[in-house]
C-alpha positions in Angstrom: 51.2 -194.1 -94.9 48.3 -196.3 -96.2 45.0 -196.2 -94.5 43.7 -193.7 -92.0 45.6 -192.4 -89.0 43.4 -192.0 -85.9 44.7 -189.4 -83.5 43.2 -189.8 -80.0 43.7 -186.5 -78.2 44.1 -184.8 -81.6 42.7 -181.5 -80.4 45.0 -181.4 -77.4 48.5 -179.9 -76.8 50.4 -182.5 -78.9 47.6 -183.2 -81.4 47.4 -179.6 -82.5 51.1 -179.8 -83.6 50.9 -183.4 -85.0 47.8 -183.2 -87.2 49.2 -180.4 -89.5 52.5 -182.4 -89.9 50.5 -185.5 -91.0 48.2 -183.5 -93.3 51.3 -181.9 -94.9 52.4 -185.4 -95.9 49.0 -186.1 -97.5 48.0 -188.5 -94.8 44.3 -189.2 -94.1 43.8 -188.1 -90.5 40.8 -188.7 -88.2 40.7 -187.0 -84.9 38.9 -188.8 -82.0 37.4 -186.3 -79.6 34.8 -186.2 -76.8 33.5 -182.9 -78.1 33.4 -182.7 -82.0 32.6 -179.0 -81.7 36.1 -178.4 -80.5 37.5 -180.0 -83.6 35.2 -178.3 -86.2 37.9 -176.0 -87.4 39.9 -179.1 -88.6 37.3 -180.0 -91.2 38.4 -177.2 -93.5 41.9 -178.8 -93.5 40.6 -182.1 -94.7 40.7 -183.8 -91.3 37.9 -186.2 -90.3 36.3 -185.8 -86.9 34.9 -188.7 -84.9 33.1 -188.6 -81.6 34.3 -191.0 -79.0 35.7 -191.3 -75.5 38.5 -193.7 -74.6 36.8 -194.3 -71.3 33.8 -195.8 -73.2 34.8 -198.9 -75.2 31.5 -198.9 -77.0 32.2 -195.5 -78.5 35.5 -196.6 -80.2 34.4 -199.1 -82.8 33.0 -196.7 -85.4 36.0 -194.3 -85.3 38.3 -197.3 -85.8 36.8 -198.2 -89.2 39.5 -198.3 -91.9 42.2 -197.2 -89.5 45.8 -198.4 -90.1 47.6 -196.5 -87.4 46.4 -195.2 -84.0 48.2 -192.4 -82.1 47.3 -192.0 -78.5 48.0 -188.6 -77.0 45.3 -188.7 -74.3 45.9 -187.8 -70.7 43.8 -187.4 -67.6 46.2 -185.4 -65.5 44.7 -181.9 -65.2 40.9 -182.3 -65.1 39.6 -181.9 -61.6 36.7 -184.3 -60.9 35.8 -185.4 -64.4 38.6 -187.9 -65.0 41.9 -189.2 -63.7 45.2 -190.8 -64.9 43.7 -194.2 -63.9 40.6 -193.7 -66.0 42.4 -192.2 -69.1 46.1 -192.9 -69.1 45.7 -196.6 -68.2 42.2 -197.9 -68.7 41.4 -195.4 -71.5 44.6 -196.5 -73.3 43.7 -200.1 -72.7 40.3 -199.6 -74.3 42.0 -197.8 -77.3 44.5 -200.6 -77.8 41.8 -203.3 -77.6 39.7 -201.4 -80.1 42.6 -201.0 -82.4 43.3 -204.7 -82.3 39.7 -205.6 -82.9 39.6 -203.3 -85.9 42.7 -204.8 -87.4 44.9 -201.7 -87.1 48.5 -202.4 -87.8 50.4 -200.0 -85.5 49.8 -198.0 -82.3 52.0 -195.1 -81.3 51.5 -194.2 -77.6 52.7 -191.0 -76.0 54.1 -191.7 -72.6 56.2 -189.8 -70.0 59.9 -189.9 -69.5 60.5 -191.8 -66.3 57.2 -193.8 -66.3 57.6 -196.6 -63.8 55.4 -198.8 -61.6 56.8 -197.2 -58.4 56.8 -193.6 -59.5 55.4 -191.2 -56.8 53.0 -189.7 -59.4 49.9 -191.7 -60.5 50.3 -190.3 -64.0 53.6 -192.0 -64.5 52.4 -195.2 -62.9 49.4 -195.3 -65.2 51.5 -194.5 -68.3 53.7 -197.4 -67.4 50.7 -199.7 -67.1 49.4 -198.6 -70.5 52.8 -199.3 -72.0 52.7 -202.8 -70.7 49.2 -203.3 -72.0 50.3 -202.2 -75.5 53.4 -204.4 -75.5 51.3 -207.4 -74.6 48.6 -206.7 -77.2 50.3 -208.4 -80.2 50.1 -205.2 -82.2 53.1 -203.4 -83.7 53.8 -200.5 -81.3 56.0 -197.5 -80.7 56.2 -195.7 -77.4 57.4 -192.1 -77.2 58.4 -191.1 -73.7 58.6 -187.3 -73.5 60.0 -185.0 -70.8 58.1 -181.9 -69.6 56.6 -179.7 -72.3 58.4 -176.4 -72.7 55.4 -174.6 -74.1 53.2 -175.4 -71.1 55.8 -174.2 -68.6 56.6 -171.1 -70.7 52.9 -170.2 -70.5 53.0 -170.7 -66.7 56.1 -168.5 -66.3 56.1 -166.0 -69.1 52.5 -165.0 -69.3 52.2 -164.0 -65.7 55.4 -161.9 -66.1 53.9 -160.2 -69.1 50.4 -159.7 -67.7 51.1 -158.9 -64.1 54.9 -158.5 -63.7 54.8 -161.4 -61.2 55.3 -165.1 -61.4 55.5 -168.1 -59.1 58.0 -170.9 -58.7 56.7 -174.0 -56.9 59.4 -175.1 -54.5 63.0 -174.0 -54.4 63.5 -174.0 -58.1 67.0 -175.3 -58.0 66.4 -178.9 -59.4 67.6 -179.4 -63.0 64.7 -180.6 -65.2 64.7 -181.5 -68.9 62.1 -179.7 -71.0 61.2 -180.5 -74.6 59.2 -178.6 -77.2 55.8 -180.0 -78.1 56.6 -179.5 -81.7 59.8 -181.6 -81.4 57.7 -184.4 -79.8 55.2 -184.2 -82.6 58.1 -184.7 -85.1 59.2 -187.8 -83.2 55.6 -189.2 -83.4 55.5 -188.4 -87.1 58.8 -190.3 -87.5 57.4 -193.3 -85.5 54.4 -193.4 -87.9 56.5 -193.3 -91.1 59.6 -195.3 -90.1 59.0 -199.1 -89.6 62.5 -199.4 -87.9 60.9 -197.8 -84.8 58.3 -200.6 -84.5 58.7 -202.3 -81.1 60.9 -199.4 -79.9 60.6 -197.1 -76.9 62.1 -193.7 -77.7 63.0 -191.4 -74.9 62.6 -187.8 -76.1 63.9 -184.7 -74.3 65.1 -181.2 -75.1 68.7 -180.1 -75.5 69.1 -178.6 -72.0 68.4 -179.2 -68.4 67.1 -176.1 -66.6 66.1 -175.2 -63.1 62.9 -173.3 -62.6 65.0 -170.3 -61.6 66.7 -170.5 -65.0 63.3 -170.9 -66.7 62.2 -167.6 -65.1 65.5 -165.9 -65.9 65.3 -166.9 -69.6 61.7 -165.7 -69.8 62.7 -162.4 -68.2 65.6 -162.0 -70.6 63.8 -162.9 -73.8 60.7 -160.8 -73.0 62.5 -157.9 -71.5 60.4 -158.2 -68.4 61.9 -158.0 -64.9 59.0 -158.5 -62.5 59.1 -160.3 -59.2 59.3 -164.0 -58.3 57.4 -165.7 -55.5 58.2 -169.1 -54.2 55.7 -171.6 -52.7 57.5 -173.4 -49.9 58.0 -177.2 -50.4 56.5 -178.1 -47.0 53.3 -176.2 -47.9 53.1 -178.0 -51.3 53.4 -181.4 -49.6 50.5 -180.5 -47.3 48.4 -179.0 -50.1 48.8 -182.1 -52.3 47.2 -184.2 -49.5 44.5 -181.7 -48.3 43.3 -180.8 -51.8 43.0 -184.4 -53.0 39.4 -185.0 -52.0 38.3 -181.4 -52.8 40.1 -180.8 -56.1 42.1 -183.9 -57.2 43.3 -182.2 -60.4 44.9 -179.3 -58.5 46.3 -181.8 -55.9 48.0 -183.7 -58.8 49.5 -180.5 -60.1 50.9 -179.6 -56.7 52.3 -183.1 -56.2 54.0 -182.7 -59.7 55.6 -179.5 -58.3 57.0 -181.5 -55.3 58.4 -184.2 -57.6 59.9 -181.7 -60.0 61.6 -179.9 -57.1 63.0 -183.1 -55.5 63.5 -185.9 -58.1 66.2 -186.3 -60.7 64.4 -185.2 -63.9 67.5 -184.5 -66.1 68.1 -186.1 -69.4 70.8 -186.1 -72.1 68.6 -184.6 -74.9 71.6 -183.7 -77.0 72.6 -187.4 -77.3 69.1 -188.2 -78.5 69.4 -185.4 -81.0 72.5 -186.9 -82.4 70.7 -190.2 -82.9 67.9 -188.5 -84.8 69.6 -185.6 -86.7 66.6 -185.0 -88.9 64.8 -183.5 -85.9 66.6 -180.4 -84.6 65.9 -179.8 -80.9 64.3 -176.5 -79.9 65.7 -174.6 -76.9 63.6 -173.0 -74.2 64.8 -169.5 -75.3 63.5 -170.2 -78.8 60.1 -171.1 -77.5 59.9 -168.0 -75.4 61.0 -165.8 -78.3 58.5 -167.5 -80.7 55.5 -167.4 -78.4 56.0 -164.5 -76.0 58.8 -162.1 -76.8 56.9 -160.4 -79.6 54.2 -159.3 -77.1 
């Protein structure tokens, strides 16, 4: 790994797992962040911190200096009024790709979403697809990692309420099988994409070893934490209404509700075990292991 690796989104969910892996290899890592204060703790680990915003092309030139590989783990899904998938996942990634090309970077690794498509019902997936197309047309060496839903995020949404209040909520019926993947496993795939030239020009679909319904997600959290608690369901018709009514008031919340509708009605299964057999160096983490690691001790 010659040159500096620039991690856009390096202080986020994926970046916090990826940066230590790269530093353990002795790589020079620079984290691009809108708020350098959030990344100050990385300085003691030998990580460079650069201020920049993918929505502002003018802020990207200096952080790109001397960069050989760019990793994009940015997303604009959750923030309410500050940003959006259009501004970050598409246009922000486009700015990042153009800046990488202008700086002579050799390789861009982009984190996308499993199922990204131009006709997907969620804007996040449509914008991820547009960003993929921008990268492929850039002339740069590229690798795209399409990941399924992050286990750790959903474990927090399910397990923490059970532990803190004895109650948790399932959005919708909770009977639709969904593939979940550990963030740490995705970080390992990104690390492999950076170090293995055979993955240049390749889109890698990454999922976990099992497809689980949200009812099963709750049951596993209850079993592994020893917490029974009660489960409340938000009806699907109510979610559909909320996703429309809340859009002008709180677009971030509206996107999350719409995600719940999609996860309750759309095929989101994946043969993660087959992917694991293709990449045996990366063992796949189960949802029960994540719950035990992050929550059962509590």
